[in-house]
LUMGU-626723 format. One record per residue (C-alpha): residue number from 1; residue in three letters; x negated, z negated, y. Coordinates in nm, 2 decimals, padded with zeros to 4 digits. Example, Ala and Ser with C-alpha at 12.3 -4.5 7.8 and 13.67 -1.06 7.14 Angstrom:
2
  num  residuo      px      pz      py
    1      ALA  -01.23  -00.78  -00.45
    2      SER  -01.37  -00.71  -00.11
# end
This chain:
191
  num  residuo      px      pz      py
    1      UNK  -03.11   03.52  -03.46
    2      UNK  -03.11   03.51  -03.78
    3      UNK  -03.24   03.84  -04.00
    4      UNK  -03.19   03.90  -04.34
    5      UNK  -03.40   04.21  -04.55
    6      UNK  -03.16   04.54  -04.60
    7      UNK  -03.05   04.70  -04.89
    8      UNK  -02.85   04.92  -05.00
    9      UNK  -02.55   04.73  -05.08
   10      UNK  -02.27   04.77  -04.87
   11      UNK  -02.16   04.43  -04.91
   12      UNK  -02.48   04.27  -04.84
   13      UNK  -02.51   04.47  -04.50
   14      UNK  -02.17   04.33  -04.41
   15      UNK  -02.26   03.96  -04.45
   16      UNK  -02.56   04.01  -04.27
   17      UNK  -02.32   04.15  -04.00
   18      UNK  -02.10   03.83  -04.03
   19      UNK  -02.41   03.57  -04.05
   20      UNK  -02.55   03.78  -03.68
   21      UNK  -02.20   03.72  -03.52
   22      UNK  -02.16   03.39  -03.62
   23      UNK  -02.51   03.31  -03.48
   24      UNK  -02.48   03.44  -03.12
   25      UNK  -02.11   03.30  -03.14
   26      UNK  -02.30   02.88  -03.22
   27      UNK  -02.56   02.98  -02.96
   28      UNK  -02.25   03.07  -02.69
   29      UNK  -02.11   02.74  -02.78
   30      UNK  -02.40   02.52  -02.78
   31      UNK  -02.49   02.69  -02.45
   32      UNK  -02.08   02.58  -02.32
   33      UNK  -02.16   02.25  -02.48
   34      UNK  -02.50   02.18  -02.25
   35      UNK  -02.28   02.25  -01.97
   36      UNK  -02.00   02.03  -02.03
   37      UNK  -02.26   01.74  -02.12
   38      UNK  -02.42   01.82  -01.76
   39      UNK  -02.07   01.77  -01.65
   40      UNK  -01.98   01.50  -01.80
   41      UNK  -02.27   01.32  -01.66
   42      UNK  -02.18   01.37  -01.32
   43      UNK  -01.83   01.28  -01.34
   44      UNK  -02.00   00.91  -01.49
   45      UNK  -02.27   00.90  -01.21
   46      UNK  -01.95   00.99  -00.94
   47      UNK  -01.74   00.70  -01.13
   48      UNK  -01.98   00.49  -01.10
   49      UNK  -02.03   00.53  -00.73
   50      UNK  -01.65   00.45  -00.70
   51      UNK  -01.67   00.12  -00.92
   52      UNK  -01.92   00.03  -00.67
   53      UNK  -01.72   00.18  -00.36
   54      UNK  -01.41  -00.03  -00.50
   55      UNK  -01.62  -00.31  -00.57
   56      UNK  -01.75  -00.33  -00.17
   57      UNK  -01.44  -00.29  -00.05
   58      UNK  -01.24  -00.55  -00.31
   59      UNK  -01.51  -00.78  -00.18
   60      UNK  -01.46  -00.67   00.22
   61      UNK  -01.06  -00.73   00.14
   62      UNK  -01.13  -01.04   00.03
   63      UNK  -01.34  -01.14   00.35
   64      UNK  -01.09  -01.02   00.57
   65      UNK  -00.82  -01.22   00.37
   66      UNK  -01.01  -01.54   00.41
   67      UNK  -01.03  -01.50   00.76
   68      UNK  -00.69  -01.41   00.83
   69      UNK  -00.60  -01.74   00.66
   70      UNK  -00.79  -01.96   00.88
   71      UNK  -00.71  -01.77   01.19
   72      UNK  -00.32  -01.89   01.05
   73      UNK  -00.47  -02.24   00.96
   74      UNK  -00.63  -02.28   01.33
   75      UNK  -00.30  -02.21   01.50
   76      UNK  -00.09  -02.40   01.33
   77      UNK  -00.02  -02.62   01.61
   78      UNK   00.13  -02.30   01.76
   79      UNK   00.46  -02.28   01.51
   80      UNK   00.54  -01.91   01.74
   81      UNK   00.18  -01.80   01.57
   82      UNK   00.25  -01.90   01.21
   83      UNK   00.61  -01.76   01.19
   84      UNK   00.48  -01.42   01.20
   85      UNK   00.19  -01.33   00.99
   86      UNK  -00.02  -01.01   00.99
   87      UNK  -00.11  -01.10   00.68
   88      UNK   00.18  -01.07   00.49
   89      UNK   00.26  -00.76   00.27
   90      UNK   00.55  -00.61   00.07
   91      UNK   00.52  -00.47  -00.23
   92      UNK   00.78  -00.33  -00.51
   93      UNK   00.73  -00.40  -00.87
   94      UNK   00.82  -00.23  -01.19
   95      UNK   00.89  -00.43  -01.51
   96      UNK   00.63  -00.70  -01.61
   97      UNK   00.39  -00.64  -01.93
   98      UNK   00.50  -00.84  -02.24
   99      UNK   00.22  -01.08  -02.12
  100      UNK   00.41  -01.19  -01.79
  101      UNK   00.18  -00.98  -01.54
  102      UNK   00.31  -00.72  -01.22
  103      UNK   00.09  -00.46  -01.29
  104      UNK   00.28  -00.13  -01.18
  105      UNK   00.35  -00.20  -00.78
  106      UNK   00.38   00.08  -00.48
  107      UNK   00.46   00.02  -00.08
  108      UNK   00.76   00.17  -00.06
  109      UNK   01.07   00.13  -00.30
  110      UNK   01.13   00.33  -00.61
  111      UNK   01.46   00.43  -00.69
  112      UNK   01.51   00.36  -01.08
  113      UNK   01.18   00.16  -01.10
  114      UNK   01.15  -00.11  -00.88
  115      UNK   01.28  -00.40  -00.99
  116      UNK   01.13  -00.69  -00.82
  117      UNK   01.00  -00.67  -00.42
  118      UNK   00.67  -00.93  -00.43
  119      UNK   00.54  -01.09  -00.03
  120      UNK   00.21  -01.19  -00.02
  121      UNK   00.08  -01.37   00.29
  122      UNK  -00.24  -01.49   00.12
  123      UNK  -00.38  -01.18  -00.09
  124      UNK  -00.44  -01.44  -00.35
  125      UNK  -00.04  -01.55  -00.47
  126      UNK   00.30  -01.45  -00.35
  127      UNK   00.71  -01.47  -00.42
  128      UNK   00.90  -01.23  -00.60
  129      UNK   01.29  -01.22  -00.59
  130      UNK   01.49  -00.93  -00.79
  131      UNK   01.62  -00.59  -00.60
  132      UNK   01.97  -00.70  -00.46
  133      UNK   02.12  -00.32  -00.47
  134      UNK   02.27  -00.09  -00.72
  135      UNK   02.00   00.08  -00.84
  136      UNK   01.78  -00.19  -00.96
  137      UNK   02.05  -00.33  -01.13
  138      UNK   02.15  -00.04  -01.29
  139      UNK   01.79   00.01  -01.42
  140      UNK   01.77  -00.41  -01.53
  141      UNK   02.08  -00.30  -01.68
  142      UNK   01.86  -00.11  -01.89
  143      UNK   01.71  -00.39  -02.10
  144      UNK   01.78  -00.70  -01.99
  145      UNK   01.53  -00.87  -02.20
  146      UNK   01.23  -00.64  -02.12
  147      UNK   01.31  -00.57  -01.76
  148      UNK   01.49  -00.92  -01.65
  149      UNK   01.40  -01.22  -01.86
  150      UNK   01.07  -01.12  -01.86
  151      UNK   01.00  -01.18  -01.54
  152      UNK   01.35  -01.43  -01.41
  153      UNK   01.56  -01.70  -01.60
  154      UNK   01.94  -01.63  -01.66
  155      UNK   02.21  -01.84  -01.52
  156      UNK   02.53  -01.64  -01.62
  157      UNK   02.63  -01.41  -01.92
  158      UNK   02.43  -01.15  -01.99
  159      UNK   02.70  -00.98  -02.27
  160      UNK   02.91  -00.84  -01.97
  161      UNK   02.81  -00.61  -01.70
  162      UNK   02.77  -00.81  -01.41
  163      UNK   02.90  -00.70  -01.07
  164      UNK   02.56  -00.82  -00.91
  165      UNK   02.28  -01.00  -00.97
  166      UNK   02.13  -01.29  -00.73
  167      UNK   01.85  -01.44  -00.69
  168      UNK   01.84  -01.84  -00.67
  169      UNK   01.50  -01.90  -00.66
  170      UNK   01.19  -01.73  -00.56
  171      UNK   00.90  -01.64  -00.85
  172      UNK   00.60  -01.75  -00.78
  173      UNK   00.26  -01.49  -00.86
  174      UNK  -00.09  -01.54  -00.90
  175      UNK  -00.33  -01.20  -00.84
  176      UNK  -00.53  -01.16  -01.11
  177      UNK  -00.77  -00.86  -01.02
  178      UNK  -00.52  -00.53  -00.96
  179      UNK  -00.24  -00.72  -01.12
  180      UNK  -00.01  -01.01  -01.07
  181      UNK   00.07  -01.26  -01.28
  182      UNK   00.33  -01.49  -01.30
  183      UNK   00.33  -01.82  -01.27
  184      UNK   00.64  -01.95  -01.19
  185      UNK   00.97  -01.73  -01.34
  186      UNK   01.24  -01.67  -01.05
  187      UNK   01.59  -01.78  -01.07
  188      UNK   01.85  -01.52  -01.12
  189      UNK   02.24  -01.55  -01.17
  190      UNK   02.43  -01.27  -01.28
  191      UNK   02.77  -01.27  -01.10
# end
């Protein structure tokens, strides 16, 4: 703590008291900063551990998907075993990003958010189509250019509200990390 020589001047004593209070506050804040730094270091270590675990699980998932694909290929002579593949997954997608990737997906349909349904068989590629219900159509109509045209080629009049939207041809996507990049847009018709 900083000490100033005392004098009979009241103003100087008040200044000394204020300086001492500020010095105490600085010491307290320095201690709190040190505690926060230790917590941050622990959090960074935990994040590194989680990143390592995610990478390990992703690698295991890729190996499992490859094994399932090989099993399906081996059983290609039996049409009944290929018809229903246990590796098929279904995801519900929100609008794609401006650069043509689906980043926001869920395993359950989310009213007012889900616009597309994605079917994945091999873990790396998939087919998507527009969800054919009133909620998805209402969400799509909020911004046709952002929510529909970024993922679909549109047939029909987009200047008047459609009664329904029909997927004429499914779109194709390829997995890129946690996202799905559009490789061929779906074709939809506004009726």
